[in-house]
Every structure is written in structure tokens, then in C-alpha cells.
MDTraj code that builds the backbone (N, CA, C; nanometers):
import mdtraj as md
import numpy as np

residues = "MET ALA ASP THR LYS THR THR LYS THR ALA ALA THR LYS LYS SER ALA THR ALA LYS LYS ALA PRO ALA ALA LYS ALA ALA THR THR ALA LYS PRO VAL ALA LEU LYS SER LYS ALA THR PRO ALA LYS LYS GLU LEU THR THR GLY ILE ARG VAL THR GLN ILE GLY SER GLY ILE GLY ARG GLY ALA LYS GLN ASN ALA THR LEU ARG GLY LEU GLY LEU GLY LYS MET HIS LYS SER ARG ILE LEU LEU ASP THR PRO ALA ASN ARG GLY MET ALA ASN LYS ILE SER HIS LEU VAL LYS MET GLU VAL ILE GLY".split()
xyz = np.array([
    [5.5657, -2.6106, -2.5635],
    [5.4732, -2.6589, -2.4650],
    [5.4241, -2.5438, -2.3769],
    [5.5119, -2.4530, -2.3426],
    [5.4746, -2.3410, -2.2569],
    [5.3754, -2.2500, -2.3276],
    [5.3908, -2.2339, -2.4596],
    [5.2990, -2.1483, -2.5340],
    [5.1578, -2.2062, -2.5359],
    [5.1491, -2.3368, -2.5421],
    [5.0188, -2.3999, -2.5471],
    [4.9429, -2.3783, -2.4163],
    [5.0139, -2.3896, -2.3033],
    [4.9485, -2.3713, -2.1736],
    [4.9009, -2.2275, -2.1571],
    [4.9811, -2.1326, -2.1968],
    [4.9405, -1.9932, -2.1781],
    [4.8216, -1.9588, -2.2663],
    [4.8163, -2.0121, -2.3864],
    [4.7019, -1.9809, -2.4722],
    [4.5759, -2.0488, -2.4210],
    [4.5885, -2.1688, -2.3633],
    [4.4714, -2.2360, -2.3088],
    [4.4194, -2.1614, -2.1864],
    [4.5086, -2.1201, -2.0976],
    [4.4623, -2.0501, -1.9772],
    [4.4076, -1.9128, -2.0127],
    [4.4652, -1.8462, -2.1113],
    [4.4143, -1.7159, -2.1521],
    [4.2756, -1.7313, -2.2131],
    [4.2563, -1.8344, -2.2929],
    [4.1261, -1.8578, -2.3539],
    [4.0236, -1.8952, -2.2468],
    [4.0654, -1.9713, -2.1470],
    [3.9755, -2.0110, -2.0396],
    [3.9342, -1.8882, -1.9579],
    [4.0287, -1.7980, -1.9286],
    [3.9983, -1.6778, -1.8513],
    [3.9022, -1.5878, -1.9279],
    [3.9224, -1.5761, -2.0583],
    [3.8349, -1.4901, -2.1377],
    [3.6923, -1.5441, -2.1381],
    [3.6781, -1.6739, -2.1512],
    [3.5430, -1.7306, -2.1547],
    [3.4772, -1.7232, -2.0171],
    [3.5543, -1.7303, -1.9107],
    [3.4985, -1.7242, -1.7760],
    [3.4530, -1.5830, -1.7425],
    [3.5241, -1.4820, -1.7929],
    [3.4883, -1.3446, -1.7597],
    [3.3947, -1.2822, -1.8621],
    [3.3664, -1.3546, -1.9700],
    [3.2777, -1.2990, -2.0721],
    [3.1375, -1.2818, -2.0138],
    [3.0720, -1.1718, -2.0500],
    [2.9385, -1.1444, -1.9988],
    [2.8378, -1.2307, -2.0715],
    [2.7440, -1.2780, -1.9932],
    [2.6391, -1.3593, -2.0512],
    [2.5299, -1.2678, -2.1041],
    [2.4706, -1.3075, -2.2127],
    [2.3605, -1.2300, -2.2697],
    [2.2381, -1.2470, -2.1810],
    [2.1632, -1.1395, -2.1556],
    [2.0450, -1.1528, -2.0705],
    [1.9400, -1.2402, -2.1382],
    [1.8724, -1.3168, -2.0544],
    [1.7707, -1.4073, -2.1067],
    [1.6544, -1.3261, -2.1610],
    [1.5977, -1.3710, -2.2679],
    [1.4852, -1.3006, -2.3285],
    [1.3641, -1.3134, -2.2376],
    [1.2928, -1.2004, -2.2179],
    [1.1756, -1.2022, -2.1321],
    [1.0586, -1.2614, -2.2080],
    [0.9851, -1.3441, -2.1388],
    [0.8686, -1.4055, -2.2013],
    [0.7602, -1.2997, -2.2163],
    [0.7000, -1.2953, -2.3304],
    [0.5938, -1.1982, -2.3544],
    [0.4692, -1.2414, -2.2792],
    [0.4170, -1.1506, -2.1985],
    [0.2964, -1.1831, -2.1229],
    [0.1769, -1.1192, -2.1909],
    [0.0713, -1.1948, -2.2001],
    [-0.0498, -1.1436, -2.2622],
    [-0.1525, -1.1041, -2.1579],
    [-0.1208, -1.1256, -2.0291],
    [-0.2153, -1.0923, -1.9234],
    [-0.2218, -0.9408, -1.9073],
    [-0.3445, -0.8909, -1.8987],
    [-0.3627, -0.7478, -1.8797],
    [-0.3620, -0.7180, -1.7304],
    [-0.3113, -0.6004, -1.6921],
    [-0.3114, -0.5675, -1.5496],
    [-0.4546, -0.5541, -1.4981],
    [-0.4753, -0.6056, -1.3807],
    [-0.6087, -0.6039, -1.3209],
    [-0.6206, -0.4785, -1.2360],
    [-0.7268, -0.4034, -1.2557],
    [-0.7495, -0.2836, -1.1761],
    [-0.7944, -0.3249, -1.0369],
    [-0.7327, -0.2642, -0.9361],
    [-0.7698, -0.2946, -0.7987],
    [-0.9003, -0.2253, -0.7644],
    [-0.9799, -0.2919, -0.6850],
    [-1.1042, -0.2305, -0.6420],
    [-1.0705, -0.1211, -0.5419],
    [-1.1209, -0.0031, -0.5667],
    [-1.0924, 0.1070, -0.4755],
    [-1.1920, 0.1052, -0.3610],
    [-1.1390, 0.1110, -0.2430],
    [-1.2231, 0.1153, -0.1240],
    [-1.2334, 0.2607, -0.0799],
    [-1.3464, 0.2969, -0.0313],
    [-1.3639, 0.4328, 0.0175],
    [-1.2750, 0.4515, 0.1394],
    [-1.1912, 0.5537, 0.1367],
    [-1.1026, 0.5770, 0.2492],
    [-1.1805, 0.6400, 0.3626],
    [-1.1605, 0.5915, 0.4832],
    [-1.2342, 0.6480, 0.5955],
    [-1.1897, 0.7919, 0.6200],
    [-1.2834, 0.8744, 0.6626],
    [-1.2521, 1.0146, 0.6894],
    [-1.1567, 1.0226, 0.8081],
    [-1.0569, 1.1109, 0.7947],
    [-0.9619, 1.1283, 0.9040],
    [-1.0306, 1.2022, 1.0181],
    [-1.0005, 1.1587, 1.1384],
    [-1.0574, 1.2251, 1.2538],
    [-0.9797, 1.3540, 1.2792],
    [-1.0521, 1.4604, 1.2923],
    [-0.9917, 1.5896, 1.3243],
    [-0.9743, 1.5942, 1.4762],
    [-0.8557, 1.6269, 1.5200],
    [-0.8315, 1.6363, 1.6631],
    [-0.9031, 1.7587, 1.7176],
    [-0.9790, 1.7396, 1.8220],
    [-1.0487, 1.8528, 1.8817],
    [-0.9693, 1.9115, 1.9964],
    [-0.8835, 1.8318, 2.0556],
    [-0.7966, 1.8818, 2.1615],
    [-0.6544, 1.8455, 2.1262],
    [-0.5636, 1.9276, 2.1645],
    [-0.4232, 1.9016, 2.1364],
    [-0.3470, 2.0319, 2.1285],
    [-0.2406, 2.0293, 2.0505],
    [-0.1621, 2.1506, 2.0293],
    [-0.1436, 2.1720, 1.8800],
    [-0.1498, 2.2962, 1.8388],
    [-0.1222, 2.3310, 1.7001],
    [0.0183, 2.3895, 1.6971],
    [0.1051, 2.3268, 1.6193],
    [0.2431, 2.3711, 1.6080],
    [0.2607, 2.4279, 1.4678],
    [0.3046, 2.5538, 1.4585],
    [0.3243, 2.6213, 1.3313],
    [0.4703, 2.6603, 1.3191],
    [0.5312, 2.6300, 1.2053],
    [0.6712, 2.6645, 1.1846],
    [0.6795, 2.8114, 1.1462],
    [0.7575, 2.8902, 1.2247],
    [0.7735, 3.0321, 1.1968],
    [0.9177, 3.0676, 1.1630],
    [1.0089, 2.9727, 1.1789],
    [1.1489, 2.9972, 1.1476],
    [1.2023, 2.8887, 1.0568],
    [1.3017, 2.9245, 0.9773],
    [1.3586, 2.8298, 0.8821],
    [1.4573, 2.7352, 0.9497],
    [1.4629, 2.6147, 0.8991],
    [1.5581, 2.5169, 0.9503],
    [1.6935, 2.5250, 0.8815],
    [1.7056, 2.6144, 0.7822],
    [1.8321, 2.6285, 0.7094],
    [1.9371, 2.6875, 0.8028],
    [2.0519, 2.6267, 0.8058],
    [2.1611, 2.6743, 0.8893],
    [2.1510, 2.6289, 1.0336],
    [2.0526, 2.5523, 1.0648],
    [2.0370, 2.4992, 1.2007],
    [2.1063, 2.3648, 1.2083],
    [2.1227, 2.3165, 1.3276],
    [2.1878, 2.1877, 1.3460],
    [2.1005, 2.0735, 1.2992],
    [2.1630, 1.9586, 1.2822],
    [2.0909, 1.8405, 1.2359],
    [1.9844, 1.7982, 1.3365],
    [2.0112, 1.8171, 1.4657],
    [1.9131, 1.7782, 1.5677],
    [1.7881, 1.8659, 1.5597],
    [1.8074, 1.9955, 1.5325],
    [1.6921, 2.0848, 1.5236],
    [1.6085, 2.0516, 1.4004],
    [1.6731, 2.0212, 1.2882],
    [1.6003, 1.9826, 1.1680],
    [1.5277, 1.8500, 1.1892],
    [1.5906, 1.7580, 1.2614],
    [1.5263, 1.6301, 1.2895],
    [1.4040, 1.6503, 1.3791],
    [1.4118, 1.7449, 1.4717],
    [1.2987, 1.7736, 1.5586],
    [1.1835, 1.8341, 1.4785],
    [1.2167, 1.9231, 1.3840],
    [1.1136, 1.9789, 1.2957],
    [1.0436, 1.8677, 1.2191],
    [1.1217, 1.7763, 1.1637],
    [1.0650, 1.6644, 1.0880],
    [0.9820, 1.5747, 1.1787],
    [1.0285, 1.5554, 1.3013],
    [0.9555, 1.4720, 1.3967],
    [0.8199, 1.5293, 1.4319],
    [0.8089, 1.6620, 1.4271],
    [0.6803, 1.7265, 1.4519],
    [0.5944, 1.7318, 1.3263],
    [0.6489, 1.6866, 1.2137],
    [0.5736, 1.6860, 1.0890],
    [0.5824, 1.8171, 1.0138],
    [0.6836, 1.8966, 1.0446],
    [0.7008, 2.0261, 0.9797],
    [0.8213, 2.0213, 0.8870],
    [0.8413, 2.1256, 0.8101],
    [0.9566, 2.1305, 0.7210],
    [0.9501, 2.2506, 0.6292],
    [0.8321, 2.3102, 0.6168],
    [0.8175, 2.4293, 0.5337],
    [0.7620, 2.5417, 0.6198],
    [0.7995, 2.6614, 0.5859],
    [0.7570, 2.7782, 0.6624],
    [0.6046, 2.7924, 0.6608],
    [0.5503, 2.8337, 0.7734],
    [0.4090, 2.8657, 0.7923],
    [0.3165, 2.7455, 0.7746],
    [0.3688, 2.6262, 0.7867],
    [0.2857, 2.5061, 0.7846],
    [0.2508, 2.4695, 0.9281],
    [0.1294, 2.4207, 0.9477],
    [0.0823, 2.3855, 1.0820],
    [0.0471, 2.2382, 1.0897],
    [0.0611, 2.1832, 1.2085],
    [0.0181, 2.0475, 1.2379],
    [-0.0540, 2.0499, 1.3703],
    [-0.1607, 1.9746, 1.3796],
    [-0.2301, 1.9578, 1.5069],
    [-0.1874, 1.8230, 1.5614],
    [-0.1287, 1.8254, 1.6802],
    [-0.0711, 1.7057, 1.7407],
    [-0.1388, 1.6782, 1.8742],
    [-0.1269, 1.5548, 1.9184],
    [-0.1754, 1.5200, 2.0510],
    [-0.0951, 1.5959, 2.1553],
    [-0.1612, 1.6330, 2.2625],
    [-0.0938, 1.7077, 2.3692],
    [-0.0262, 1.6082, 2.4632],
    [0.0923, 1.5629, 2.4217],
    [0.1698, 1.4683, 2.5018],
    [0.2979, 1.5357, 2.5484],
    [0.3581, 1.4851, 2.6543],
    [0.4844, 1.5436, 2.7002],
    [0.5946, 1.5376, 2.5929],
    [0.5916, 1.4335, 2.5099],
    [0.6939, 1.4216, 2.4051],
    [0.6787, 1.5324, 2.3009],
    [0.5555, 1.5553, 2.2555],
    [0.5322, 1.6602, 2.1558],
    [0.5596, 1.7983, 2.2136],
    [0.5183, 1.8207, 2.3381],
    [0.5455, 1.9499, 2.4012],
    [0.6964, 1.9709, 2.4188],
    [0.7664, 1.8657, 2.4556],
    [0.9112, 1.8768, 2.4746],
    [0.9833, 1.9095, 2.3449],
    [0.9405, 1.8452, 2.2352],
    [1.0033, 1.8749, 2.1058],
    [0.9748, 2.0185, 2.0650],
    [0.8514, 2.0637, 2.0857],
    [0.8169, 2.2016, 2.0493],
    [0.8932, 2.3017, 2.1355],
    [0.9148, 2.2687, 2.2632],
    [0.9892, 2.3586, 2.3511],
    [1.1371, 2.3641, 2.3143],
    [1.1920, 2.2547, 2.2647],
    [1.3339, 2.2524, 2.2258],
    [1.3617, 2.3449, 2.1087],
    [1.2639, 2.3579, 2.0192],
    [1.2837, 2.4452, 1.9031],
    [1.1814, 2.5584, 1.9060],
    [1.1615, 2.6151, 2.0249],
    [1.0606, 2.7195, 2.0419],
    [1.0917, 2.8438, 1.9598],
    [1.2181, 2.8619, 1.9210],
    [1.2552, 2.9762, 1.8377],
    [1.2172, 2.9535, 1.6911],
    [1.1780, 2.8303, 1.6563],
    [1.1395, 2.7983, 1.5185],
    [0.9909, 2.7730, 1.5031],
    [0.9204, 2.7476, 1.6126],
    [0.7786, 2.7135, 1.6034],
    [0.6953, 2.7975, 1.6984],
    [0.5680, 2.8080, 1.6661],
    [0.4699, 2.8721, 1.7531],
    [0.3744, 2.7626, 1.7970],
    [0.3466, 2.7553, 1.9286],
    [0.2624, 2.6484, 1.9800],
    [0.1371, 2.7081, 2.0418],
    [0.0208, 2.6550, 2.0027],
    [-0.1076, 2.7000, 2.0568],
    [-0.1803, 2.5775, 2.1106],
    [-0.2446, 2.5949, 2.2265],
    [-0.3240, 2.4867, 2.2839],
    [-0.4636, 2.4972, 2.2262],
    [-0.5167, 2.3821, 2.1801],
    [-0.6498, 2.3768, 2.1209],
    [-0.7413, 2.2999, 2.2143],
    [-0.8612, 2.3516, 2.2340],
    [-0.9630, 2.2812, 2.3114],
    [-0.9459, 2.2889, 2.4544],
])
top = md.Topology()
chain = top.add_chain()
for i, resn in enumerate(residues, 1):
    res = top.add_residue(resn, chain, resSeq=i)
    for name in ("N", "CA", "C"):
        top.add_atom(name, md.element.get_by_symbol(name[0]), res)
traj = md.Trajectory(xyz[None], top)
């Protein structure tokens, strides 16, 4: 009697843990529809603001300094971004002044 119970429970466990075969995907005959492309509006060039250029590498710097570089939109040497002249942007540029060059535009 004991052998019968163990074989039933073992068989039940095997069937419960057996992986189910994935359901077959229905073949779709619909072709992908091309989206209508809209003309992208021209980006406005800032006439006033600050130009921040990365002059130092972020390698070996702290995580906060690298995060500040990313926050200014920088990350590669000699790349520039023109940003709004706000206290936040000026403060970030001043915190990593040894890594960036800041010029006032306009």
C-alpha cells in the first residue's frame, strides 16, 4: 500500500512540474502599415544663454561629477551644449568648472 501512494504522488509531482509546450502563434497575414511621416519642426537655436564645453574627462571622477556632466548634456570631450542661462545650469557648470568651459552667449 505504501508503494502505491509514493508512486502516485511522484507521478503527480512530475506532471505538475512538467513544462507546458508553448502555444503555436497564429499566422498573421496583415502587412505592417507604414506610418505617415510628419515634417519635424525646426529646432529653435538659442540666441542667448551659456555655451558649456567639456574640456576634462569624467574618467576617475566621482559619481556626482559624472552625473553633473550628464545633467548638462555632456559626456564626451570637446562637445558643446547651448543651455538656458538659469541659476541651476550656472551652478552645475560652476561645480565642475575644472571639467567644463563656460561662455556667455548674447
